Residue frames relative to the residue before (quaternion, step in Angstrom):
aa qw qx qy qz dx dy dz
M 1.0000 0.0000 0.0000 0.0000 0.00 0.00 0.00
P 0.4384 -0.7078 0.4818 0.2735 3.65 -0.66 1.04
K 0.3138 -0.7565 0.5530 0.1531 3.54 -1.06 0.84
L 0.1973 -0.7413 0.6281 0.1304 3.55 -1.31 0.51
I 0.0720 -0.8053 0.5879 -0.0265 3.55 -0.51 1.28
Y 0.1099 -0.8194 0.5625 -0.0033 3.56 -0.80 1.06
L 0.1222 -0.7713 0.6235 0.0370 3.56 -0.71 1.18
V 0.0324 -0.8154 0.5771 -0.0317 3.57 -0.68 1.09
G 0.3900 0.7068 -0.5296 0.2605 3.57 -1.19 0.51
P 0.6682 -0.5119 0.3539 0.4077 3.60 -1.26 0.20
E 0.6578 -0.4871 0.3903 0.4214 3.57 -1.29 0.29
G 0.7760 0.3344 -0.2498 0.4729 3.56 -0.98 0.86
A 0.5335 0.6528 -0.3986 0.3610 3.58 1.26 -0.07
G 0.5882 -0.6061 0.3601 0.3962 3.61 1.23 -0.28
K 0.3155 0.7862 -0.4865 0.2138 3.59 1.20 0.33
S 0.6974 0.4788 -0.2835 0.4516 3.59 0.79 -1.03
S 0.6452 0.5199 -0.3232 0.4572 3.59 0.96 -0.84
N 0.6853 0.4739 -0.2865 0.4729 3.57 0.91 -0.88
A 0.6088 0.5503 -0.3529 0.4494 3.59 1.07 -0.68
R 0.6587 0.4988 -0.3068 0.4724 3.58 0.97 -0.86
L 0.6723 0.4945 -0.3019 0.4607 3.58 0.96 -0.84
I 0.6093 0.5382 -0.3479 0.4670 3.59 1.04 -0.75
K 0.6526 0.5098 -0.3114 0.4660 3.58 0.91 -0.91
Y 0.6642 0.5193 -0.3077 0.4410 3.57 0.87 -0.95
Y 0.7281 0.4461 -0.2549 0.4537 3.59 0.75 -1.02
L 0.6517 0.4994 -0.3269 0.4679 3.60 0.97 -0.75
T 0.6638 0.5008 -0.3020 0.4663 3.57 1.05 -0.77
K 0.7415 0.4426 -0.2374 0.4449 3.59 0.78 -1.03
Y 0.8165 0.2990 -0.1332 0.4756 3.58 0.80 -0.99
Y 0.7582 0.3333 -0.2039 0.5219 3.60 1.19 -0.33
G 0.4248 -0.7440 0.4340 0.2787 3.57 1.30 -0.01
R 0.4084 0.7211 -0.4659 0.3101 3.57 1.19 0.54
C 0.3726 -0.6486 0.6057 0.2713 3.53 -1.26 0.50
V 0.0217 0.8263 -0.5569 0.0816 3.59 -0.48 1.21
A 0.1166 -0.7892 0.6012 0.0460 3.57 -0.93 0.94
V 0.1045 -0.7280 0.6733 0.0765 3.54 -1.15 0.80
P 0.3187 -0.7988 0.4700 0.1987 3.63 0.02 1.26
K 0.3955 -0.6966 0.5463 0.2446 3.55 -1.09 0.75
P 0.5928 -0.2019 -0.7768 -0.0666 1.50 -2.14 1.31
G 0.8877 0.0067 -0.0145 0.4602 3.58 -0.91 0.98
G 0.6633 -0.5232 0.3167 0.4312 3.61 1.07 0.59
E 0.4767 0.7126 -0.4042 0.3188 3.57 1.21 0.43
I 0.0936 0.7065 -0.7008 0.0297 3.50 -1.17 0.83
R 0.2478 0.7699 -0.5450 0.2209 3.56 -0.28 1.21
S 0.7781 -0.3523 0.2234 0.4696 3.58 -1.19 -0.36
R 0.6551 0.5272 -0.3341 0.4257 3.59 0.92 -0.84
N 0.1493 0.7809 -0.5874 0.1511 3.56 -0.68 1.11
L 0.7507 -0.4208 0.2623 0.4366 3.55 -1.30 0.21
F 0.6671 0.5156 -0.3179 0.4337 3.60 0.86 -0.95
V 0.6863 0.4763 -0.2775 0.4745 3.55 0.87 -0.97
D 0.6477 0.5301 -0.3235 0.4415 3.58 0.97 -0.84
V 0.6545 0.5002 -0.3085 0.4757 3.60 0.94 -0.86
L 0.6579 0.5076 -0.3069 0.4641 3.58 0.94 -0.88
A 0.6610 0.5095 -0.3066 0.4578 3.58 0.93 -0.92
R 0.6545 0.5098 -0.3147 0.4612 3.60 0.93 -0.85
F 0.6486 0.5173 -0.3185 0.4586 3.58 0.99 -0.81
L 0.6762 0.4959 -0.2980 0.4562 3.58 0.87 -0.95
M 0.6650 0.4859 -0.3123 0.4734 3.59 0.96 -0.75
R 0.6273 0.5446 -0.3373 0.4429 3.58 1.07 -0.70
V 0.7204 0.4081 -0.2505 0.5017 3.59 1.09 -0.68
G 0.7196 -0.5092 0.2310 0.4117 3.56 1.21 0.45
R 0.5721 0.5754 -0.3993 0.4269 3.61 1.22 -0.06
V 0.3866 0.7311 -0.4505 0.3364 3.56 0.51 1.21
E 0.0011 -0.7468 0.6642 0.0341 3.52 -1.28 0.57
Y 0.3784 -0.7566 0.5054 0.1700 3.57 -1.24 0.43
D 0.1753 -0.7241 0.6574 0.1130 3.50 -1.32 0.66
Y 0.3557 -0.7159 0.5551 0.2300 3.55 -1.12 0.68
R 0.3070 -0.7237 0.5917 0.1787 3.55 -0.94 0.97
P 0.6953 -0.4929 0.3110 0.4206 3.64 -1.17 0.40
E 0.7125 0.4451 -0.2674 0.4720 3.60 1.03 -0.72
G 0.6289 -0.5602 0.3300 0.4264 3.59 1.29 0.15
K 0.4912 0.6630 -0.4295 0.3670 3.57 1.29 -0.06
L 0.3795 -0.7141 0.5418 0.2293 3.57 -1.09 0.77
M 0.1698 -0.7699 0.6077 0.0957 3.56 -0.95 0.91
R 0.2876 -0.7721 0.5473 0.1473 3.59 -0.72 1.10
K 0.1222 0.7715 -0.6207 0.0669 3.57 -1.12 0.70
V 0.6398 -0.5204 0.3957 0.4040 3.55 -1.27 0.38
D 0.5157 -0.6906 0.4068 0.3027 3.57 -0.85 0.95
S 0.6274 -0.6094 0.3648 0.3193 3.54 -1.14 0.80
V 0.6020 0.5735 -0.3609 0.4224 3.60 1.08 -0.69
L 0.6831 0.4589 -0.2841 0.4920 3.56 0.88 -0.92
M 0.6226 0.5477 -0.3433 0.4411 3.59 0.98 -0.80
S 0.6288 0.5361 -0.3296 0.4568 3.57 1.06 -0.72
R 0.6821 0.5046 -0.2843 0.4464 3.57 1.01 -0.84
I 0.7908 0.2659 -0.1343 0.5346 3.59 0.99 -0.78
H 0.1780 0.8484 -0.4848 0.1166 3.57 1.23 0.49
G 0.7048 0.4705 -0.2726 0.4556 3.59 0.75 -1.04
L 0.6535 0.5091 -0.3048 0.4700 3.57 0.98 -0.88
W 0.6507 0.5275 -0.3180 0.4441 3.57 0.95 -0.87
I 0.6577 0.4978 -0.3105 0.4724 3.58 0.94 -0.86
F 0.6175 0.5401 -0.3436 0.4571 3.59 1.05 -0.74
I 0.6616 0.4948 -0.3048 0.4739 3.60 0.94 -0.87
E 0.6315 0.5251 -0.3217 0.4712 3.57 1.02 -0.84
L 0.6649 0.5090 -0.2986 0.4578 3.58 0.93 -0.92
L 0.6356 0.5297 -0.3212 0.4607 3.57 0.99 -0.85
G 0.6708 0.4935 -0.2951 0.4684 3.57 0.94 -0.88
F 0.6390 0.5340 -0.3196 0.4520 3.56 1.01 -0.83
L 0.6915 0.4740 -0.2833 0.4658 3.58 0.84 -0.96
T 0.6184 0.5382 -0.3398 0.4609 3.58 1.05 -0.76
A 0.6643 0.4981 -0.2968 0.4717 3.57 0.93 -0.94
Y 0.6294 0.5438 -0.3363 0.4417 3.60 1.01 -0.77
F 0.6946 0.4674 -0.2870 0.4656 3.58 0.86 -0.90
V 0.6884 0.4774 -0.2857 0.4654 3.59 1.01 -0.78
K 0.7855 0.3788 -0.1760 0.4566 3.58 0.83 -1.03
V 0.7563 0.3325 -0.2018 0.5260 3.60 1.19 -0.41
I 0.7325 0.4336 -0.2587 0.4566 3.59 0.48 -1.18
A 0.6870 0.4838 -0.2957 0.4545 3.59 0.81 -0.98
V 0.6527 0.5084 -0.3103 0.4681 3.60 1.02 -0.78
Q 0.6778 0.4930 -0.3001 0.4555 3.59 0.92 -0.85
L 0.5680 0.5911 -0.3818 0.4268 3.59 1.16 -0.49
F 0.6856 0.4406 -0.2714 0.5120 3.57 1.23 -0.48
G 0.6108 -0.6157 0.3249 0.3773 3.57 1.28 0.31
C 0.5395 0.6367 -0.3971 0.3819 3.60 1.22 0.27
D 0.4370 -0.6407 0.5628 0.2860 3.54 -1.20 0.67
V 0.2126 -0.7686 0.5910 0.1211 3.58 -1.22 0.51
V 0.1264 -0.7658 0.6274 0.0634 3.56 -1.01 0.90
L 0.0949 -0.8134 0.5738 0.0075 3.59 -0.69 1.12
T 0.2428 -0.7633 0.5801 0.1476 3.57 -1.13 0.69
R 0.7569 0.1133 -0.1236 0.6316 3.58 1.29 -0.12
F 0.1400 0.7970 -0.5689 0.1466 3.55 -0.74 1.08
I 0.8798 -0.0968 0.0280 0.4645 3.55 -1.07 -0.74
I 0.6460 0.5013 -0.3366 0.4670 3.63 0.93 -0.77
D 0.6548 0.5074 -0.3050 0.4698 3.59 1.00 -0.83
F 0.6317 0.5305 -0.3263 0.4616 3.57 1.02 -0.82
L 0.6948 0.4630 -0.2805 0.4735 3.59 0.82 -0.96
T 0.6015 0.5452 -0.3512 0.4666 3.60 1.08 -0.69
D 0.6421 0.5178 -0.3143 0.4699 3.58 0.96 -0.87
M 0.6813 0.4961 -0.2964 0.4493 3.57 0.93 -0.86
F 0.6189 0.5164 -0.3421 0.4830 3.60 1.06 -0.66
L 0.6629 0.4945 -0.3034 0.4732 3.59 0.96 -0.85
L 0.6235 0.5387 -0.3279 0.4621 3.57 1.07 -0.75
S 0.6685 0.4938 -0.2957 0.4710 3.58 0.92 -0.91
R 0.6400 0.5248 -0.3244 0.4579 3.56 1.01 -0.78
R 0.6778 0.4881 -0.2959 0.4635 3.58 0.93 -0.89
A 0.6842 0.4699 -0.2786 0.4832 3.58 1.11 -0.68
G 0.4442 -0.7138 0.4408 0.3144 3.58 1.28 -0.14
K 0.4850 0.6620 -0.4269 0.3798 3.56 1.19 0.57
S 0.5859 -0.5579 0.4427 0.3866 3.55 -1.27 0.36
F 0.5118 -0.6558 0.4714 0.2928 3.54 -1.29 0.40
R 0.3222 0.7910 -0.4835 0.1915 3.61 1.22 0.16
L 0.6839 0.4856 -0.2933 0.4588 3.59 0.84 -0.98
V 0.6888 0.4678 -0.2832 0.4759 3.57 0.88 -0.94
S 0.6128 0.5445 -0.3504 0.4530 3.60 1.05 -0.68
T 0.6240 0.5281 -0.3273 0.4739 3.57 1.09 -0.73
L 0.6419 0.5101 -0.3134 0.4792 3.57 0.98 -0.87
T 0.6306 0.5426 -0.3255 0.4495 3.57 1.02 -0.83
Y 0.6627 0.5078 -0.3000 0.4614 3.57 0.89 -0.95
V 0.6908 0.4835 -0.2769 0.4609 3.59 0.97 -0.89
F 0.7671 0.4300 -0.2076 0.4286 3.58 0.86 -0.99
L 0.6737 0.5443 -0.3218 0.3825 3.60 0.94 -0.77
R 0.6294 0.5658 -0.3524 0.3994 3.60 1.00 -0.63
P 0.7439 0.3592 -0.2604 0.4999 3.66 0.73 -0.86
M 0.1845 -0.8334 0.4973 0.1549 3.63 1.21 -0.58
F 0.5126 -0.7040 0.3997 0.2863 3.58 1.15 0.65
G 0.6942 -0.5234 0.2792 0.4077 3.57 0.98 0.80
V 0.3228 0.7507 -0.5172 0.2546 3.61 1.14 0.45
D 0.3048 -0.7753 0.5310 0.1552 3.58 -0.87 0.97
L 0.8055 0.0316 0.0195 0.5915 3.59 1.10 -0.66
I 0.0782 -0.7801 0.6202 0.0271 3.58 -0.96 0.94
I 0.0249 -0.7869 0.6163 -0.0163 3.56 -0.84 1.03
Y 0.1970 -0.7784 0.5890 0.0911 3.57 -0.72 1.12
L 0.1259 -0.7848 0.6059 0.0334 3.57 -0.65 1.20
D 0.0021 0.8177 -0.5720 0.0647 3.58 -0.71 1.08
A 0.0441 0.7803 -0.6238 0.0082 3.60 -1.31 0.21
D 0.6216 -0.5140 0.4271 0.4086 3.56 -1.29 0.26
Y 0.6502 -0.5599 0.3474 0.3783 3.56 -1.15 0.66
S 0.6397 0.5397 -0.3387 0.4299 3.61 0.92 -0.85
V 0.6597 0.4922 -0.2962 0.4846 3.57 1.05 -0.78
L 0.6305 0.5311 -0.3272 0.4619 3.58 0.97 -0.84
R 0.6622 0.5221 -0.3008 0.4454 3.54 0.93 -0.95
K 0.6649 0.5037 -0.2999 0.4628 3.60 0.93 -0.88
R 0.6790 0.4925 -0.2953 0.4574 3.58 0.84 -0.95
Y 0.6544 0.5258 -0.3170 0.4414 3.56 0.93 -0.91
Y 0.6606 0.5033 -0.3091 0.4634 3.58 0.97 -0.84
I 0.6428 0.5198 -0.3222 0.4613 3.59 0.96 -0.82
A 0.7101 0.4722 -0.2604 0.4528 3.57 0.93 -0.92
K 0.8421 0.2017 -0.0549 0.4971 3.60 0.85 -0.96
R 0.3484 -0.7553 0.4834 0.2728 3.59 1.31 -0.04
D 0.6048 0.4932 -0.3675 0.5059 3.53 0.99 0.90
M 0.5199 -0.6398 0.4691 0.3168 3.55 -1.26 0.35
I 0.4641 -0.6621 0.5192 0.2771 3.53 -1.08 0.80
E 0.6491 -0.5106 0.3776 0.4187 3.57 -1.24 0.28
P 0.6548 -0.5477 0.3373 0.3969 3.63 -1.15 0.56
P 0.6665 -0.5538 0.3256 0.3782 3.61 -1.14 0.62
W 0.6326 0.5401 -0.3523 0.4290 3.61 0.99 -0.72
R 0.6769 0.4760 -0.3061 0.4708 3.60 1.03 -0.75
I 0.6207 0.5231 -0.3408 0.4743 3.60 1.02 -0.76
A 0.6407 0.5235 -0.3231 0.4595 3.59 0.99 -0.84
R 0.6552 0.5071 -0.3105 0.4660 3.58 0.98 -0.85
I 0.6444 0.5120 -0.3170 0.4714 3.58 0.96 -0.87
R 0.6557 0.5209 -0.3105 0.4497 3.57 0.94 -0.90
V 0.6426 0.5308 -0.3289 0.4441 3.60 0.91 -0.88
I 0.6969 0.4668 -0.2788 0.4676 3.58 0.86 -0.97
S 0.7018 0.4749 -0.2856 0.4476 3.58 0.79 -1.00
R 0.6387 0.5093 -0.3328 0.4711 3.59 1.05 -0.70
A 0.6217 0.5336 -0.3390 0.4624 3.59 1.03 -0.75
L 0.6599 0.4910 -0.3016 0.4822 3.59 0.97 -0.86
F 0.6260 0.5349 -0.3236 0.4661 3.59 1.03 -0.81
N 0.6734 0.4855 -0.2939 0.4737 3.59 0.95 -0.87
M 0.5997 0.5479 -0.3599 0.4590 3.59 1.10 -0.62
I 0.6506 0.5200 -0.3108 0.4580 3.56 0.96 -0.88
S 0.6415 0.5708 -0.3284 0.3933 3.57 0.97 -0.87
K 0.5698 0.6142 -0.3819 0.3902 3.60 1.19 -0.38
Y 0.8209 0.1277 -0.0603 0.5534 3.58 1.10 -0.60
Y 0.6794 0.4144 -0.2831 0.5353 3.56 1.23 0.45
D 0.2937 -0.8246 0.4669 0.1253 3.59 -0.57 1.17
D 0.7150 0.4807 -0.2644 0.4333 3.58 0.96 -0.86
L 0.4913 0.6197 -0.4831 0.3758 3.55 0.33 1.28
M 0.1047 -0.7876 0.6070 0.0158 3.54 -1.26 0.54
Y 0.2020 -0.7498 0.6183 0.1212 3.56 -1.14 0.76
I 0.0325 -0.7993 0.5998 -0.0193 3.60 -0.88 0.99
D 0.2244 -0.7321 0.6291 0.1341 3.57 -0.83 1.03
T 0.1681 -0.8400 0.5135 0.0506 3.58 -0.39 1.25
T 0.3069 0.8073 -0.4744 0.1706 3.60 1.29 0.04
D 0.8096 0.2549 -0.1074 0.5178 3.59 0.78 -1.03
K 0.6060 0.5736 -0.3444 0.4304 3.57 1.23 0.37
R 0.4371 -0.6523 0.5520 0.2805 3.54 -1.17 0.66
L 0.6824 -0.4872 0.3492 0.4183 3.55 -1.26 0.39
S 0.6535 0.5232 -0.3201 0.4436 3.58 0.94 -0.87
Q 0.6452 0.5133 -0.3215 0.4657 3.59 1.03 -0.76
V 0.6477 0.5131 -0.3142 0.4673 3.55 0.97 -0.89
F 0.6762 0.4974 -0.3087 0.4473 3.57 0.87 -0.91
N 0.6085 0.5502 -0.3599 0.4444 3.61 1.00 -0.69
I 0.6589 0.4899 -0.3041 0.4831 3.58 1.01 -0.83
V 0.6646 0.5141 -0.2986 0.4526 3.55 0.90 -0.99
F 0.7361 0.4447 -0.2635 0.4369 3.56 0.73 -1.03
S 0.5685 0.5677 -0.3955 0.4452 3.58 1.15 -0.45
R 0.6632 0.4793 -0.3008 0.4898 3.58 1.08 -0.71
V 0.6205 0.5285 -0.3428 0.4671 3.58 1.06 -0.72
K 0.6432 0.5094 -0.3261 0.4695 3.61 0.93 -0.81
G 0.6244 0.5407 -0.3300 0.4570 3.57 1.05 -0.77
L 0.5997 0.5659 -0.3539 0.4416 3.57 1.10 -0.71
Y 0.7048 0.4500 -0.2686 0.4781 3.59 0.89 -0.89
E 0.6483 0.5034 -0.3267 0.4685 3.58 1.06 -0.63
D 0.6593 0.5170 -0.3033 0.4539 3.58 1.08 -0.78
H 0.8196 0.2701 -0.0999 0.4954 3.54 0.87 -1.02
G 0.4615 -0.7059 0.4374 0.3122 3.55 1.26 -0.18
């Protein structure tokens, strides 16, 4: 039975590196067919439909700016318009997310391959909570989605939350991508929401693990991660 492994956590925590190593070791030493969907094992809210719509709206003037830590301006659709089309936007995001799930996970598993994801349902719901907050809307709609989506967890077999202090995340992210990570206030907000969702799952889901990687090298983190992944195959075959 194909497995679905989900690594969650803030940028710079080591999700992509561990996903690549999991694929390598499962393929080489266990003879498994393993897929890490592009880009970087991500299935979240951002998708082609939303990206095209956002670019169009910003081109016609519905744009506002955020400052990144290095002083770079980040363009995004303005909050006033987001407030007006909040429900429609979430529907489009949800449609893109479900489409990506069926294409990148279900279709791959039908061919007998395991799938390793670095962004999935917790990341999608985190994005939707942040979207509702920026639009000044209540969380009622997103809370409903959370209640519906978190219980089945889309067939995930193992969830591992990788975390670290902001200074460590920032350093790792720059080394990996030669770019600056998002500002500390936004990372903190993402962490609060994603950790809350992770803790909600833990109430009725056993196969999960939290790892603070702040004082650990990549090799140490991977040893912990892969020991749990091996346990998944030994437990369930």
